[in-house]
C-alpha positions, 0 to 999 in steps of 0.5 A: 619320489615315485611309488613303485606299483606293479601293473597287476596291483594297479589293475586290481585297485582300478577294478575295485574302484570301478566296482564300488562306483558302479554299486553306488550308482546302481543303489542310487538308481534303484532308490530313485526309480522305486515307488514312494518309500513311505515309512509312515508318520510316528506319533510325536506327542500329545497336546492337552487343551481345556482342562482345569482340574483333571491333570494333564498326565491323567488325560494323556495316559488315558488317550495313550491307551487307545494306541495314540502313543510314542512308538505308534506309526500312521500309515495313511488311514491306519495306525500301527501300534506295537501290538496291532493295527487299527483304523485311525478313525477308530483310534480317535473315537476310542481316544475321545471315549477314554479322555471322557473317562479321566477322573479327578485323582483320588476320586471317581468324579469324571468332570470331562463331558466332551473331548475332541481328538485331532491327529495331524497326519503330517507331523504326528501331533495329537491334539486333545481339546476337553470340556470340563463341566462340573454341573453334570457330575454325579457325586455319590456321598458315601462317607463311612465314619468309624466311631470307636470309644474306649477299648 
């Protein structure tokens, strides 16, 4: 009914248990006493508001060109992308500029006159509010017609 264990085996097992327990305790104490381990806030998504004609995907891809895309991480006021580090304010200004350059697909018409980009530093959500104004759009009517008759 009882398992026979030699005394030296029992001592080795007891020492191994104490070493594992001490290692776990030291790891916990080291983590608890360390400074704030800030892993940053990853960009979790882009929300587009206010567009009627320009597709969401076009605006989203242009905003992503500024660095505000999946895989980028916010550390305080710094945005770290896979390529470089930039100030978060610079990335926001660049995103606003790129959002206004969004065109109607198949044309060079840029109806977005203003864009407001906001980044939530707690959740990583990027919100882009755009204003489309077709009264200020400059359209060049350069249509070429090829009339071929006979052969």
